[in-house]
RODO-2510 file (C-alpha; in nm, 4 decimals, decimal comma):
residues 331
     n   res          X          Y          Z
     1     m    -1,4843    -0,0275    -0,1806
     2     e    -1,6853     0,2769    -0,0701
     3     k    -2,0110     0,3546    -0,2491
     4     l    -1,9972     0,5790    -0,5526
     5     d    -2,2564     0,8140    -0,4059
     6     a    -1,9787     0,9306    -0,1744
     7     l    -1,8047     1,0933    -0,4719
     8     e    -1,8516     1,4363    -0,6197
     9     f    -1,7119     1,4855    -0,9684
    10     e    -1,5976     1,8208    -1,0992
    11     r    -1,7152     1,7439    -1,4504
    12     d    -1,5755     1,9017    -1,7648
    13     e    -1,8659     1,9565    -2,0025
    14     r    -1,6409     2,0221    -2,3009
    15     p    -1,5995     1,7267    -2,5364
    16     r    -1,2893     1,5262    -2,4585
    17     a    -1,0628     1,3868    -2,7259
    18     e    -1,1548     1,0307    -2,8142
    19     e    -0,7912     0,9290    -2,8342
    20     a    -0,6683     0,8228    -2,4930
    21     p    -0,3545     0,9943    -2,3616
    22     e    -0,0322     0,7995    -2,3274
    23     l     0,0045     0,8900    -1,9606
    24     s    -0,2483     0,9240    -1,6802
    25     v    -0,1017     1,1214    -1,3896
    26     l    -0,2866     1,0586    -1,0640
    27     v    -0,2451     1,2971    -0,7698
    28     p    -0,4261     1,1907    -0,4502
    29     v    -0,4707     1,4909    -0,2211
    30     s    -0,4953     1,3453     0,1275
    31     e    -0,2280     1,5068     0,3453
    32     r    -0,0212     1,8261     0,3644
    33     p    -0,0680     1,9347     0,0011
    34     d     0,1639     2,1942    -0,1462
    35     d     0,0501     2,4491    -0,4017
    36     l    -0,1271     2,2201    -0,6522
    37     t    -0,0978     2,4788    -0,9280
    38     e     0,2793     2,4736    -0,8910
    39     i     0,2833     2,0942    -0,8770
    40     y     0,0824     2,0721    -1,1978
    41     e     0,2900     2,3315    -1,3815
    42     q     0,6280     2,1858    -1,2865
    43     y     0,5434     1,8208    -1,3496
    44     s     0,3454     1,8902    -1,6674
    45     r     0,6428     2,0878    -1,7965
    46     a     0,8604     1,7848    -1,7276
    47     l     0,6134     1,5617    -1,9155
    48     d     0,6124     1,8011    -2,2111
    49     a     0,9895     1,7618    -2,2229
    50     a     0,9358     1,3870    -2,2570
    51     g     0,7087     1,4458    -2,5589
    52     l     0,4160     1,2364    -2,4307
    53     s     0,0464     1,3212    -2,4145
    54     s    -0,0975     1,3147    -2,0644
    55     e    -0,3983     1,3749    -1,8445
    56     f    -0,3942     1,4811    -1,4790
    57     i    -0,6427     1,3336    -1,2308
    58     f    -0,6633     1,5056    -0,8935
    59     v    -0,8583     1,3161    -0,6267
    60     l    -0,9346     1,5223    -0,3176
    61     d    -0,9750     1,2994    -0,0145
    62     g    -1,2009     1,5209     0,1947
    63     p    -1,3001     1,8884     0,1709
    64     w    -0,9688     2,0756     0,1060
    65     p    -1,1509     2,3973    -0,0034
    66     d    -0,8316     2,5885    -0,0887
    67     s    -0,6987     2,3064    -0,3060
    68     l    -1,0370     2,2685    -0,4763
    69     g    -1,0374     2,6383    -0,5635
    70     q    -0,6897     2,6092    -0,7171
    71     l    -0,7915     2,3088    -0,9245
    72     r    -1,1087     2,4734    -1,0539
    73     k    -0,9024     2,7637    -1,1837
    74     l    -0,6562     2,5219    -1,3423
    75     k    -0,9384     2,3372    -1,5189
    76     e    -1,0493     2,6569    -1,6851
    77     r    -0,7130     2,6744    -1,8627
    78     h    -0,6221     2,3078    -1,9076
    79     r    -0,8767     2,0615    -2,0413
    80     e    -0,6564     1,7598    -1,9623
    81     i    -0,7290     1,8017    -1,5900
    82     q    -0,9918     1,5961    -1,4065
    83     v    -1,0965     1,6684    -1,0505
    84     v    -1,2724     1,4178    -0,8257
    85     k    -1,3717     1,5221    -0,4753
    86     l    -1,4671     1,2762    -0,2031
    87     n    -1,7259     1,4208     0,0331
    88     r    -1,5341     1,3064     0,3427
    89     w    -1,2025     1,1535     0,4384
    90     f    -1,1658     0,7931     0,3167
    91     g    -0,7881     0,7544     0,3028
    92     e    -0,5284     0,7687     0,0288
    93     a    -0,5889     0,4074    -0,0750
    94     t    -0,9470     0,4927    -0,1729
    95     a    -0,8306     0,8070    -0,3537
    96     l    -0,5855     0,5956    -0,5550
    97     a    -0,8544     0,3394    -0,6393
    98     v    -1,0900     0,6138    -0,7631
    99     g    -0,8130     0,7620    -0,9771
   100     f    -0,7187     0,4217    -1,1208
   101     d    -1,0805     0,3725    -1,2296
   102     r    -1,0793     0,7014    -1,4230
   103     a    -0,7333     0,6699    -1,5781
   104     r    -0,7387     0,6218    -1,9573
   105     g    -0,3677     0,6047    -2,0371
   106     s    -0,1731     0,2871    -2,1000
   107     t     0,0771     0,4095    -1,8406
   108     v    -0,0232     0,5429    -1,4986
   109     i     0,1919     0,7749    -1,2879
   110     t     0,1162     0,8454    -0,9227
   111     l     0,2416     1,1683    -0,7681
   112     p     0,2184     1,2863    -0,4079
   113     s     0,0406     1,6150    -0,3492
   114     y     0,3663     1,7639    -0,2212
   115     f     0,7179     1,7806    -0,3628
   116     q     0,9034     1,4601    -0,2765
   117     v     1,1166     1,4278    -0,5901
   118     e     1,2629     1,6917    -0,8180
   119     p     1,0280     1,7293    -1,1207
   120     a     1,3276     1,7246    -1,3557
   121     e     1,3783     1,3580    -1,2649
   122     l     1,0419     1,2528    -1,4093
   123     p     1,1525     1,2302    -1,7780
   124     r     1,4448     1,0097    -1,6755
   125     m     1,2102     0,7791    -1,4881
   126     i     0,9792     0,7604    -1,7883
   127     r     1,2696     0,6746    -2,0191
   128     s     1,3857     0,4032    -1,7799
   129     f     1,0333     0,2632    -1,7643
   130     r     0,9803     0,2643    -2,1412
   131     d     1,3244     0,1224    -2,2210
   132     g     1,3058    -0,1528    -1,9583
   133     d     1,0742    -0,4456    -1,9071
   134     a     0,9475    -0,3574    -1,5585
   135     d     0,5757    -0,3324    -1,4941
   136     l     0,6264    -0,0783    -1,2168
   137     v     0,9138     0,1606    -1,1473
   138     i     0,9296     0,3445    -0,8156
   139     a     1,1417     0,6406    -0,7173
   140     w     1,4183     0,5843    -0,4641
   141     r     1,5112     0,9133    -0,2980
   142     h     1,8879     0,8799    -0,2746
   143     p     2,0815     1,0325    -0,1194
   144     r     1,8338     1,1547     0,1424
   145     i     1,8799     1,5220     0,2236
   146     d     1,6172     1,5604     0,4935
   147     s     1,6724     1,5684     0,8686
   148     r     1,8417     1,2891     1,0591
   149     f     1,5188     1,2213     1,2463
   150     n     1,3318     1,1679     0,9170
   151     r     1,6053     0,9382     0,7928
   152     l     1,5982     0,7425     1,1179
   153     q     1,2230     0,6947     1,0897
   154     s     1,2568     0,5801     0,7299
   155     w     1,5407     0,3426     0,8166
   156     v     1,3434     0,1759     1,0970
   157     f     1,0345     0,1465     0,8772
   158     r     1,2387     0,0019     0,5894
   159     a     1,4320    -0,2377     0,8110
   160     l     1,1149    -0,3731     0,9707
   161     t     0,9452    -0,4105     0,6326
   162     r     1,2446    -0,5883     0,4825
   163     f     1,2748    -0,8197     0,7834
   164     l     0,9078    -0,9243     0,7772
   165     t     0,8531    -0,9416     0,4003
   166     g     1,2002    -1,0023     0,2565
   167     t     1,1653    -0,7121     0,0131
   168     r     1,4754    -0,5768    -0,1593
   169     l     1,3253    -0,2300    -0,2229
   170     h     1,4609     0,0751    -0,0410
   171     d     1,1876     0,3421    -0,0596
   172     v     0,8478     0,1742    -0,0955
   173     s     0,6657     0,4687     0,0639
   174     c     0,7731     0,7210    -0,2023
   175     g     0,4636     0,8457    -0,3849
   176     l     0,6206     0,8762    -0,7319
   177     r     0,5551     0,5548    -0,9259
   178     i     0,5200     0,4660    -1,2935
   179     m     0,3226     0,1550    -1,3833
   180     r     0,1434    -0,0179    -1,6652
   181     a    -0,2334     0,0205    -1,6673
   182     r    -0,2838    -0,3482    -1,5921
   183     v    -0,0930    -0,3071    -1,2646
   184     a    -0,3348    -0,0327    -1,1594
   185     a    -0,6250    -0,2577    -1,2598
   186     e    -0,5031    -0,5689    -1,0778
   187     v    -0,3451    -0,4278    -0,7605
   188     r    -0,5886    -0,2405    -0,5401
   189     p    -0,4550    -0,1173    -0,2054
   190     y    -0,6994    -0,0776     0,0821
   191     g    -0,6909     0,0676     0,4307
   192     d    -0,3485     0,2280     0,4711
   193     l    -0,1635    -0,0229     0,2535
   194     h    -0,1188     0,2273    -0,0311
   195     r     0,2388     0,2758     0,0903
   196     f     0,3077    -0,0869     0,0032
   197     l     0,1626    -0,0818    -0,3489
   198     p     0,4981    -0,1895    -0,5027
   199     l     0,5169    -0,4849    -0,2643
   200     l     0,1587    -0,5891    -0,3389
   201     a     0,2390    -0,5724    -0,7113
   202     d     0,5531    -0,7793    -0,6602
   203     q     0,3523    -1,0395    -0,4697
   204     r     0,1195    -1,0813    -0,7694
   205     g     0,4147    -1,1468    -0,9986
   206     f     0,4613    -0,8040    -1,1580
   207     r     0,8170    -0,6919    -1,2208
   208     v     0,9066    -0,4048    -0,9881
   209     e     1,2209    -0,1946    -1,0139
   210     e     1,3423     0,1225    -0,8464
   211     l     1,5439     0,4146    -0,9780
   212     q     1,7585     0,6525    -0,7748
   213     v     1,6332     1,0110    -0,8041
   214     r     1,7100     1,3436    -0,6423
   215     q     1,4962     1,4276    -0,3423
   216     s     1,3225     1,7641    -0,3438
   217     p     1,4575     2,0114    -0,0852
   218     r     1,0948     2,0770     0,0132
   219     d     1,0736     1,7214     0,1427
   220     s     1,3341     1,7896     0,4088
   221     v     1,1012     1,9283     0,6768
   222     r     1,1321     1,7389     1,0050
   223     r     0,8189     1,5274     1,0531
   224     v     0,7033     1,4119     1,3966
   225     y     0,3741     1,2218     1,4180
   226     q     0,1386     1,1340     1,7001
   227     p     0,2070     0,7999     1,8768
   228     g    -0,1100     0,6574     1,7212
   229     v     0,0316     0,7128     1,3726
   230     y     0,3413     0,5075     1,4506
   231     l     0,1243     0,2337     1,6023
   232     r    -0,0962     0,2211     1,2907
   233     r     0,2059     0,1961     1,0651
   234     l     0,3437    -0,0877     1,2758
   235     l     0,0095    -0,2669     1,2431
   236     d     0,0170    -0,2059     0,8662
   237     v     0,3576    -0,3726     0,8420
   238     l     0,2321    -0,6679     1,0463
   239     a    -0,0755    -0,6923     0,8227
   240     l     0,1535    -0,6965     0,5206
   241     f     0,3535    -0,9774     0,6808
   242     f     0,0412    -1,1926     0,7134
   243     i    -0,0673    -1,1047     0,3576
   244     f     0,2706    -1,2120     0,2228
   245     k     0,3158    -1,5254     0,4291
   246     f    -0,0201    -1,6698     0,5249
   247     t    -0,2933    -1,5371     0,2948
   248     k    -0,3375    -1,8760     0,1286
   249     k    -0,1927    -2,0846     0,4132
   250     p    -0,3584    -1,9639     0,7358
   251     l    -0,3333    -2,3063     0,8994
   252     r     0,0468    -2,2867     0,8875
   253     f     0,0467    -1,9859     1,1181
   254     f    -0,2579    -2,0382     1,3362
   255     g    -0,2035    -2,4139     1,3460
   256     l     0,1602    -2,3743     1,4485
   257     v     0,0899    -2,1184     1,7207
   258     g    -0,2203    -2,3037     1,8374
   259     s    -0,0369    -2,6348     1,8546
   260     a     0,2467    -2,4788     2,0543
   261     l     0,0058    -2,3241     2,3050
   262     a    -0,1979    -2,6430     2,3357
   263     a     0,1192    -2,8500     2,3836
   264     a     0,2340    -2,6154     2,6585
   265     g    -0,1070    -2,6457     2,8251
   266     v    -0,1013    -3,0243     2,8032
   267     a     0,2494    -3,0330     2,9522
   268     i     0,1458    -2,8118     3,2443
   269     t    -0,1733    -3,0028     3,3212
   270     g     0,0099    -3,3342     3,2770
   271     y     0,2713    -3,2263     3,5276
   272     l     0,0001    -3,1239     3,7734
   273     g    -0,1823    -3,4519     3,7151
   274     v     0,1286    -3,6537     3,8008
   275     y     0,1904    -3,4234     4,0970
   276     r    -0,1562    -3,5002     4,2302
   277     l    -0,1401    -3,8746     4,1609
   278     l     0,1783    -3,8987     4,3600
   279     e    -0,0051    -3,7194     4,6419
   280     l     0,2575    -3,4475     4,6601
   281     g    -0,0061    -3,1884     4,7379
   282     p    -0,3338    -3,0305     4,6233
   283     i    -0,3572    -2,8585     4,2853
   284     a    -0,7113    -2,7181     4,2853
   285     n    -0,6097    -2,3705     4,3998
   286     r    -0,2849    -2,3447     4,2049
   287     p    -0,2698    -2,0671     3,9356
   288     l    -0,0610    -2,3039     3,7247
   289     l    -0,3683    -2,5235     3,6691
   290     i    -0,5669    -2,2254     3,5374
   291     l    -0,2766    -2,1334     3,3086
   292     g    -0,2553    -2,4864     3,1676
   293     v    -0,6270    -2,5073     3,0930
   294     l    -0,6239    -2,1584     2,9407
   295     l    -0,3341    -2,2452     2,7088
   296     m    -0,5124    -2,5593     2,5885
   297     v    -0,8341    -2,3667     2,5165
   298     l    -0,6483    -2,0885     2,3321
   299     g    -0,4493    -2,3424     2,1348
   300     v    -0,7611    -2,5257     2,0179
   301     q    -0,9284    -2,1965     1,9241
   302     l    -0,6326    -2,0752     1,7181
   303     f    -0,6041    -2,4100     1,5438
   304     s    -0,9772    -2,3945     1,4639
   305     i    -0,9405    -2,0446     1,3166
   306     g    -0,6625    -2,1664     1,0873
   307     l    -0,8683    -2,4677     0,9829
   308     l    -1,1716    -2,2509     0,9027
   309     g    -0,9460    -2,0205     0,7006
   310     e    -0,8165    -2,3153     0,4986
   311     i    -1,1732    -2,4312     0,4280
   312     i    -1,2760    -2,0825     0,3092
   313     i    -0,9719    -2,0520     0,0826
   314     f    -1,0301    -2,3992    -0,0612
   315     t    -1,3948    -2,3142    -0,1307
   316     h    -1,3056    -1,9936    -0,3178
   317     a    -0,9774    -2,1086    -0,4744
   318     r    -1,1194    -2,1059    -0,8294
   319     q    -1,2294    -1,7428    -0,7937
   320     v    -0,8953    -1,6134    -0,6630
   321     k    -0,6307    -1,5012    -0,9128
   322     d    -0,3062    -1,4058    -0,7421
   323     y    -0,0714    -1,4300    -1,0392
   324     e     0,0037    -1,2480    -1,3647
   325     i     0,0887    -1,4216    -1,6944
   326     q     0,3972    -1,2648    -1,8485
   327     d     0,3918    -1,4394    -2,1854
   328     r     0,2094    -1,7236    -2,3548
   329     d     0,2799    -1,9370    -2,6582
   330     d    -0,0356    -2,1039    -2,7912
   331     d     0,1296    -2,2633    -3,0928
***
């Protein structure tokens, strides 16, 4: 977690109501923000239709001078708005974590800083959340109305995520989510894993559901990213795969791969040893000998990494809580 001296708070000196709002709406401003005044007005109007008290927390990830000016004007008219500005770019995961720390409501809603979902769908999502027993409800933009290229990107990303993690969710990267406060307290994304917050919550045992909603027409702009962005997202999916499969069992992965490499190295060097004993020819200058030795060394190293990981996890097992108790009967 980044140090708190990296934050600048736009403080509201007026006394705030002691009673906490029912909803805390968190808007991380980290990429391509739309008009934040319009976002606030449309979504707050939708919340008013639901008849629930709310607060809005805008976290600016970086300078964003135009957005900051809009929010300062909004604060003059609406006391339920909080503004937190980070003094440089930290990433959306950090912006979410800062907002979670300042949220006071028993229910937390995350919104993207641009229109992904029609605001009129928000009351329906809230009703579904309050009437159900899910801990987190995410929006599923269906049917998608954006360009074919956007849909292709989303399909590949979803297919790869489902293949590596086994998730059943269709739109994990959608920024509109409704969750209980304890989910926000227990699940803290880091790096660029904020897109997978529903999956991280599901891994900890929280009940995650999705609801089909209408996609905003403003979300239909064709998006093409730099090659580095696609590479980082691929690495994020691979990181999620290791988190899901081997966080508490590193020896299963590193031990398996290391054993396979070492076995291949032993087989190669054994073959060369027999070849030399039978005096079929010299082996000192053969690249195959170097390959066999290299595979054995790499195999032992990977196995050692897995073993060290197991020792570290065993040492800290009592301090790690990766589950959530749903109900308890003490009688």
